[in-house]
C-alpha positions as CSV (number, residue, x, y, z in Angstrom):
1,M,19.0,20.0,-12.4
2,K,15.6,18.9,-9.9
3,S,17.3,22.4,-7.0
4,C,16.7,24.4,-10.3
5,I,13.5,23.8,-10.9
6,L,12.8,24.4,-7.7
7,D,14.6,27.7,-6.9
8,I,13.1,29.3,-11.2
9,L,9.7,28.2,-10.1
10,K,10.4,29.8,-5.9
11,K,11.6,32.6,-7.6
12,E,9.0,33.1,-10.1
13,N,6.1,32.5,-7.9
14,K,3.7,31.9,-10.6
15,A,3.0,28.7,-13.3
16,L,5.5,27.7,-16.1
17,S,5.6,25.9,-18.8
18,I,8.6,23.4,-19.2
19,Y,9.3,26.1,-22.5
20,E,9.5,28.7,-20.1
21,I,12.0,26.8,-18.0
22,N,13.3,24.9,-20.4
23,D,14.7,28.3,-21.3
24,L,15.5,30.2,-17.7
25,L,18.0,26.7,-17.4
26,N,19.3,27.9,-21.0
27,L,18.6,24.4,-22.5
28,S,19.5,24.4,-26.1
29,S,19.6,20.6,-27.3
30,S,16.9,17.8,-27.7
31,E,18.6,15.7,-24.6
32,E,18.5,18.5,-22.4
33,F,14.9,18.9,-23.1
34,K,14.1,15.6,-22.5
35,N,16.6,15.4,-19.4
36,L,14.1,18.4,-17.8
37,M,11.1,16.2,-18.9
38,D,12.4,12.9,-16.9
39,I,13.0,15.9,-14.0
40,I,9.4,17.3,-14.4
41,K,8.0,14.6,-13.8
42,E,10.1,12.7,-10.8
43,L,9.2,15.9,-8.5
44,I,5.5,15.4,-9.5
45,D,5.3,12.6,-8.8
46,E,7.6,13.2,-5.4
47,N,4.2,15.8,-5.3
48,K,7.0,19.0,-5.3
49,V,5.4,20.0,-8.2
50,Y,2.1,20.8,-9.4
51,H,1.0,19.3,-12.6
52,T,-1.4,22.7,-14.0
53,K,-4.9,21.7,-16.1
54,K,-3.1,24.5,-18.3
55,D,-0.2,22.2,-19.4
56,K,1.5,24.8,-16.6
57,Y,4.2,23.9,-13.2
58,I,3.6,25.1,-10.2
59,L,5.7,24.0,-6.7
60,F,3.1,22.4,-5.0
61,E,3.0,24.8,-1.7
62,N,2.0,27.3,-3.5
63,S,-0.6,25.8,-5.8
64,H,-4.3,24.7,-4.5
65,L,-3.5,21.3,-2.8
66,Y,-2.6,20.3,-0.4
67,V,-1.3,16.4,0.6
68,G,-2.8,14.7,4.3
69,K,-4.1,11.6,6.1
70,L,-7.5,10.4,4.9
71,I,-9.4,10.0,8.6
72,V,-13.0,8.3,7.5
73,N,-16.3,7.8,9.2
74,K,-18.7,4.7,9.5
75,K,-21.1,6.2,7.2
76,G,-18.7,6.6,4.2
77,Y,-17.5,10.3,4.6
78,G,-14.4,11.5,5.8
79,F,-11.6,13.8,6.4
80,V,-8.3,14.7,5.4
81,D,-6.0,15.7,7.6
82,I,-3.7,18.6,6.7
83,N,-1.6,19.8,9.8
84,T,-3.6,22.8,10.1
85,N,-6.2,23.9,12.3
86,D,-8.4,22.8,8.8
87,D,-9.5,19.0,8.2
88,I,-10.7,19.2,4.7
89,Y,-14.6,17.6,4.2
90,I,-14.5,14.9,1.7
91,S,-17.8,13.3,0.3
92,S,-18.4,9.0,-0.1
93,K,-18.1,10.2,-4.0
94,N,-15.2,12.1,-4.2
95,M,-12.7,9.4,-2.2
96,N,-11.6,8.5,-5.4
97,G,-10.3,4.8,-3.8
98,A,-8.8,5.7,-1.2
99,L,-8.8,4.1,2.0
100,H,-10.0,4.9,5.7
101,G,-5.5,6.3,6.8
102,D,-4.6,6.5,3.5
103,I,-1.9,9.5,2.8
104,V,-3.1,11.9,0.1
105,V,-3.4,14.1,-2.8
106,V,-6.8,16.7,-1.6
107,E,-7.8,19.6,-3.9
108,V,-10.0,22.5,-2.4
109,T,-13.3,22.0,-3.9
110,S,-15.2,25.1,-1.7
111,K,-15.9,26.7,1.8
112,K,-18.3,27.6,3.5
113,G,-17.5,30.0,6.3
114,L,-14.5,28.1,8.0
115,E,-16.0,24.5,6.5
116,L,-13.2,23.9,3.8
117,E,-14.6,20.7,1.8
118,G,-12.5,18.9,-1.0
119,R,-12.2,16.5,-3.4
120,I,-9.0,13.2,-3.5
121,L,-7.1,13.4,-6.3
122,K,-4.1,10.7,-6.2
123,I,-3.6,8.6,-3.0
124,V,0.3,9.2,-2.6
125,K,0.8,6.2,0.4
126,R,-1.7,3.0,1.3
127,E,-1.8,2.6,4.9
128,I,-3.5,-0.1,4.5
129,K,-2.4,-2.9,3.5
130,T,-4.3,-5.8,4.8
131,V,-7.3,-6.4,6.8
132,V,-9.2,-8.8,8.8
133,G,-12.7,-9.7,8.3
134,T,-15.0,-12.8,8.3
135,I,-15.8,-15.5,5.6
136,V,-20.0,-15.0,5.1
137,K,-22.7,-17.1,2.9
138,N,-25.1,-15.1,0.2
139,K,-26.9,-16.3,-2.5
140,N,-23.2,-16.2,-4.6
141,G,-21.3,-18.2,-2.5
142,L,-18.4,-17.4,0.3
143,R,-16.9,-14.1,0.5
144,L,-15.4,-12.0,3.2
145,K,-17.0,-9.3,5.1
146,I,-14.1,-6.4,6.4
147,D,-14.4,-6.1,10.8
148,D,-14.0,-2.8,10.2
149,D,-16.7,-0.9,9.2
150,K,-14.5,2.5,8.3
151,I,-12.9,0.4,5.3
152,N,-15.8,0.7,2.7
153,I,-14.3,-1.5,0.3
154,N,-15.5,-5.0,-1.1
155,I,-12.6,-8.0,-1.0
156,I,-12.9,-10.0,-4.6
157,L,-11.3,-13.9,-3.6
158,S,-11.3,-16.3,-6.2
159,K,-12.4,-19.8,-6.3
160,E,-9.0,-20.8,-5.7
161,N,-8.8,-18.5,-2.1
162,L,-11.5,-19.3,-0.7
163,K,-11.3,-23.4,-1.1
164,N,-9.9,-24.3,2.6
165,V,-12.3,-21.4,3.9
166,V,-15.5,-22.2,5.8
167,E,-18.6,-20.3,6.6
168,G,-17.7,-18.9,10.4
169,H,-13.3,-18.7,9.5
170,K,-11.9,-15.5,10.5
171,V,-8.6,-14.4,8.0
172,V,-6.1,-11.9,6.9
173,A,-6.5,-11.1,3.7
174,S,-4.5,-8.5,1.8
175,V,-5.4,-5.6,-0.2
176,L,-4.6,-5.4,-4.1
177,N,-4.8,-3.6,-7.0
178,K,-8.7,-1.8,-7.6
179,I,-10.9,-3.2,-9.8
180,D,-13.5,-0.5,-10.1
181,N,-16.0,1.8,-8.0
182,H,-15.2,-0.4,-4.1
183,N,-14.2,-3.7,-5.4
184,Y,-10.4,-4.9,-4.1
185,K,-8.4,-8.1,-6.2
186,G,-7.4,-9.3,-1.8
187,D,-6.0,-13.1,-1.0
188,I,-6.5,-15.3,2.0
189,I,-2.8,-15.3,3.8
190,K,-3.8,-16.2,7.5
191,I,-6.8,-17.9,8.7
192,I,-7.0,-17.0,12.6
193,G,-9.8,-19.8,13.6
194,H,-13.3,-19.9,14.0
195,I,-15.4,-18.0,15.2
196,N,-16.8,-20.0,17.3
197,D,-13.0,-20.1,19.1
198,P,-12.2,-19.6,22.5
199,G,-10.1,-16.3,22.0
200,I,-10.7,-15.3,18.9
201,D,-12.0,-12.1,19.5
202,I,-8.0,-11.6,21.2
203,L,-6.5,-12.6,18.0
204,S,-7.5,-11.2,15.6
205,I,-7.3,-7.6,17.4
206,A,-3.6,-9.0,17.2
207,A,-4.0,-9.9,13.4
208,K,-5.4,-6.2,12.8
209,H,-2.1,-4.8,14.8
210,D,-0.5,-6.8,13.3
211,I,0.7,-8.3,16.9
212,E,2.4,-12.0,16.2
213,D,-0.5,-14.3,18.4
214,V,3.0,-16.9,18.4
215,F,5.6,-16.8,21.1
216,P,9.0,-18.7,21.3
């Protein structure tokens, strides 16, 4: 049925309600209608169909949305590369929790000359699963300072997680679920060494790029 729905939306070339799609497919039972709704949801998740604010459905490629890779600047703003000659500028307030390297759905909100500006609606694929950082001390205790300043988030580690580390340790931490704004839960999955250890910079770079530092 997926291909039939896509064919209908392509042929009509406009947004249709679920009932209009149902009638064009000549569906008659409530079970068929429920199945249609489930398949439409799958197509939305696959970024093939877009659900409009007016509760209608349109081919994603015919909407005002794009899918691309987010490249974040050290100052907090970024651009989404949509594989055309145009990149879409994203201010720090319009990131919607997306991180440097994520594949995202972006909506164009304005155009100034040849420059496009937009906001991120959804994260399609999270590229960053781990970060490398240094354990530092502040008035609240130990915390993780991420080495890559393009990754503008805070990793919140549990007290249990911090038991085995001291100030100055270089670690690899997982990026888990979002708590709020720039705060994410995380776990220390590897202690690389201490900042005073010889060769720690090379080991940290290897860990960042997931290169094994031990060879047979």
